[in-house]
DRENVOVO-747100 format. One record per residue (C-alpha): z, y, x. Coordinates in steps of 0.5 Angstrom, whole numbers, padded with zeros to 4 digits, always signed. Layout:
ZYX...
This chain:
+0226-0074+0262+0230-0070+0258+0230-0063+0255+0235-0058+0257+0236-0051+0256+0236-0046+0261+0243-0044+0261+0245-0051+0261+0241-0053+0268+0245-0054+0274+0243-0054+0281+0241-0060+0284+0237-0063+0278+0230-0066+0279+0225-0062+0275+0221-0067+0270+0215-0062+0269+0212-0057+0273+0214-0049+0271+0209-0044+0273+0210-0036+0275+0206-0030+0272+0200-0032+0276+0200-0039+0274+0202-0042+0280+0207-0048+0281+0213-0045+0283+0217-0052+0282+0213-0058+0282+0215-0065+0278+0220-0069+0282+0223-0063+0286+0230-0061+0286+0232-0054+0282+0236-0049+0287+0240-0043+0285+0235-0039+0286+0230-0043+0282+0235-0042+0276+0235-0035+0277+0227-0035+0277+0227-0039+0270+0232-0034+0267+0228-0028+0269+0221-0031+0267+0224-0032+0260+0224-0040+0260+0228-0043+0254+0229-0049+0258+0225-0055+0262+0225-0062+0263+0229-0066+0268+0229-0073+0270+0235-0076+0271+0239-0083+0270+0241-0081+0262+0233-0080+0261+0230-0086+0265+0224-0088+0263+0223-0083+0257+0216-0079+0258+0215-0074+0253+0208-0074+0252+0204-0067+0250+0199-0067+0245+0193-0065+0250+0194-0066+0258+0199-0061+0261+0193-0059+0266+0189-0057+0260+0194-0053+0256+0195-0049+0263+0188-0048+0264+0187-0046+0257+0193-0041+0257+0190-0038+0264+0183-0037+0261+0186-0034+0255+0189-0029+0259+0183-0027+0262+0179-0027+0256+0184-0022+0253+0184-0018+0259+0177-0017+0258+0177-0016+0251+0182-0010+0252+0178-0007+0258+0172-0007+0253+0176-0004+0247+0179+0002+0252+0172+0003+0254+0169+0003+0247+0164-0002+0248+0163-0009+0246+0160-0015+0249+0154-0019+0250+0155-0025+0244+0153-0030+0249+0158-0028+0254+0164-0029+0249+0161-0035+0246+0161-0039+0252+0168-0037+0254+0171-0039+0247+0167-0045+0248+0170-0047+0255+0177-0046+0252+0176-0049+0245+0171-0055+0246+0176-0059+0251+0182-0058+0246+0178-0061+0240+0175-0067+0245+0182-0068+0247+0185-0068+0240+0180-0073+0237+0180-0078+0243+0188-0078+0243+0190-0084+0238+0197-0082+0238+0197-0075+0235+0204-0072+0234+0207-0066+0237+0213-0070+0241+0215-0065+0246+0218-0058+0247+0213-0053+0250+0215-0049+0256+0213-0042+0257+0215-0036+0260+0216-0030+0254+0212-0025+0259+0206-0029+0257+0208-0031+0250+0202-0028+0247+0197-0033+0251+0201-0039+0250+0202-0037+0243+0194-0036+0242+0193-0043+0245+0199-0047+0242+0197-0044+0235+0190-0046+0236+0192-0053+0238+0196-0054+0232+0191-0051+0228+0185-0056+0230+0190-0062+0230+0191-0060+0222+0184-0059+0221+0183-0066+0225+0188-0070+0220+0185-0066+0214+0178-0069+0215+0174-0063+0218+0168-0064+0222+0166-0061+0229+0163-0055+0227+0169-0053+0222+0174-0055+0228+0170-0050+0233+0171-0044+0227+0178-0046+0226+0180-0046+0233+0176-0040+0235+0180-0036+0229+0187-0039+0231+0186-0037+0239+0184-0030+0237+0188-0029+0231+0192-0024+0234+0187-0020+0238+0188-0014+0234+0195-0013+0238+0191-0010+0244+0190-0004+0240+0198-0004+0238+0202+0001+0243+0206-0004+0247+0212+0000+0246+0212-0002+0239+0210-0010+0240+0215-0011+0245+0221-0007+0242+0227-0011+0242+0231-0007+0236+0229-0007+0229+0222-0004+0227+0222+0002+0223+0218+0002+0217+0213+0006+0220+0213+0002+0226+0212-0005+0222+0206-0002+0218+0203-0001+0225+0204-0008+0227+0201-0010+0220+0195-0007+0222+0193-0012+0227+0190-0017+0222+0185-0012+0219+0184-0008+0226+0183-0015+0229+0178-0017+0224+0174-0011+0225+0173-0012+0232+0172-0019+0232+0166-0018+0227+0163-0012+0231+0164-0015+0238+0164-0023+0238+0159-0029+0236+0164-0031+0231+0162-0034+0224+0165-0030+0218+0169-0036+0216+0173-0035+0223+0174-0028+0222+0177-0029+0215+0181-0034+0218+0184-0029+0223+0184-0024+0218+0189-0028+0213+0194-0031+0218+0199-0027+0215+0198-0028+0208+0203-0032+0204+0202-0037+0199+0206-0033+0194+0202-0027+0195+0207-0023+0199+0203-0023+0205+0199-0018+0208+0194-0015+0209+0191-0017+0202+0197-0020+0198+0192-0026+0197+0195-0032+0193+0194-0040+0193+0186-0041+0194+0185-0034+0195+0187-0035+0202+0181-0039+0206+0183-0046+0208+0183-0043+0215+0188-0038+0214+0192-0043+0210+0192-0047+0216+0193-0042+0222+0199-0039+0218+0203-0045+0218+0201-0046+0226+0203-0039+0227+0209-0039+0224+0212-0046+0227+0210-0044+0234+0213-0037+0233+0220-0040+0231+0220-0045+0236+0219-0040+0242+0224-0035+0245+0222-0028+0245+0226-0022+0248+0229-0020+0241+0230-0027+0238+0232-0034+0241+0228-0040+0240+0229-0045+0234+0229-0052+0235+0223-0056+0232+0228-0059+0226+0231-0052+0224+0224-0050+0224+0221-0055+0220+0226-0055+0215+0225-0048+0214+0218-0049+0213+0219-0055+0208+0224-0050+0204+0218-0045+0204+0212-0050+0202+0209-0048+0196+0212-0041+0197+0210-0038+0203+0206-0044+0206+0200-0048+0202+0204-0055+0200+0198-0059+0201+0197-0057+0208+0204-0057+0210+0205-0064+0208+0199-0066+0213+0203-0062+0218+0210-0065+0217+0207-0072+0219+0204-0069+0226+0211-0066+0229+0217-0069+0231+0223-0066+0229+0227-0069+0235+0222-0069+0240+0223-0075+0246+0228-0073+0251+0232-0069+0246+0239-0071+0245+0242-0071+0238+0248-0073+0235+0249-0078+0229+0253-0076+0223+0258-0081+0225+0259-0077+0232+0255-0082+0236+0251-0078+0241+0244-0081+0243+0238-0079+0247+0231-0079+0243+0226-0085+0246+0220-0084+0242+0217-0082+0236+0211-0084+0231+0206-0080+0227+0208-0080+0220+0215-0082+0221+0217-0076+0225+0224-0075+0222+0227-0082+0225+0226-0083+0232+0228-0089+0237+0234-0087+0240+0238-0089+0246+0246-0089+0246+0249-0084+0251+0254-0088+0255+0250-0094+0254+0243-0094+0255+0242-0101+0253+0244-0100+0246+0238-0098+0242+0239-0095+0235+0233-0096+0230+0234-0091+0224+0227-0093+0221+0230-0099+0217+0235-0095+0212+0238-0102+0210+0240-0104+0217+0243-0097+0220+0244-0092+0214+0246-0086+0219+0242-0080+0220+0241-0075+0225+0246-0069+0224+0242-0064+0230+0240-0063+0237+0246-0062+0242+0246-0059+0249+0249-0064+0254
């Protein structure tokens, strides 16, 4: 399979991974051929791209860090969970602690178990999502990435559950922000930005009052926009003044936001996003936490096409944890030729960037 941006898709291409509608129904399944109408639907739903199966990518199987069905089920459950929370908020009432805890655990615990079981813990796939449901996909993605960092940092199961819950609910305060501001396509006014910023504090208070959730998890959700150098909000906290959960969620949240297509911003590639974050490690992000994260995210996920600095065009055939910048490659035009960039003495070429073919 290979990843193709929506604008480069062509009628007749075979889909590699299903894409879903707004009711989370499968609109087109893996193996089915894309029609002209499918291309229009993908564009309308705001998909940045999809995976296709073709001769150029034969035998390449991008592997999601958790099972694909589990991710979709988690997104669906998160949508329902947030809808209930929004309804309760409008009515001015809370929810029974057991009710919320059961729903939280139903989403978080399977993700923790799947990640602990996975022996090849590397993010090696570009996430497929509609921007209409961005906030639900974003919540689940941030939870997955945060838990992944937590596992590699040696956190125990109780801490992983707290971290997963905090990351899943980090933006719950947005249910109190006017949608006209949240979905505004143009630049926010100073007043509008201050309203947006209030979601962290509002969410913290709402979580403490209405959810069966630890104070550590609440603090993690509160601090996801704090920055290592003290330029974040709401508290302008610095370094270890930010909780570990807050420092982890901040990194996961920014990465998923950068690599997502939004109505007001295009999707950035994993390599661009990680390079930006690397440049800001020690400034905006905890450098130690980012070092853990950087060993878990491939810069050039399997199924992406890249160009080397000498102009050679290739397709990424696979990545390994801890060595995320030098994937295994196949040369386009002659897929029998493999290129190993991991041995710098044997091949000194480097990847210039991801290309669209």
